[in-house]
N, C-alpha and C positions, 0 to 999 in steps of 0.2 A: 522458442515456444510460440504457439499460435496466439495472436492478439486477443481472441475471445477468452482464452484461458487466463491470460494476464489480467484482463478486465474482471473476470469472475473472481480471481484470487484477491484482487484489490477490494472488490465489493464484499467478499467474505470477511476480509480484515476490517473493513469499515463497519460491517454489521457487528463485529465483536466490539469495536470501539463504542458504537452506539449502545450496546448492551451494558457498557460500563466495565469492560474487561480489556484494558489497553495492553496488558501482557500478552493475551491471546492474539490481539490484533497485530502486534509487532512480530510475534512468532509466525503467524500465517503469512505476512507480507515480506518478511526478510529474505526468503529464498528467491523471490522474483524481482526484487528492487533493481539489481543491475540491468535486467532486461527492460523493466518499466522505464528507468531513467533514459535508456537508449531509444525507447520507442518514440516514434513521431506522431502516432495516431492521437488525435484530439480527445476522443472519449477516454483513453487510458490516462492522458495527462489530467483531464478533469477529475477523474476518480482519484488520482494521486493527490490532487489539490484538496479534495474533500477529506481524504484520510489525514493529510497533513493538518488540516483545521481541527479535526476531531482529536488527534493525538497531542496536539500542542507541542510542548517541550519533549515529549516522548518520541516525536518523529525523528529526532537526531539519532536515536538508537538504531533506526533502520539503515542509516548511512555509515555506521561504524565499519571501518575496514574497506570502505568503498572508495 
């Protein structure tokens, strides 16, 4: 998957988390997490860190089965 699409997907998940809907954030981000974790691009890593902060303990749900 193209890096810009990964970044956009993470931003969409982050916006759901900001909106107060962590379930939707997890659902949006879950399909791309394996590619995001493998990505070396700094912007993608930063966005993942922001999402991790917003989701708190719910972030672990993204890594289930990974």
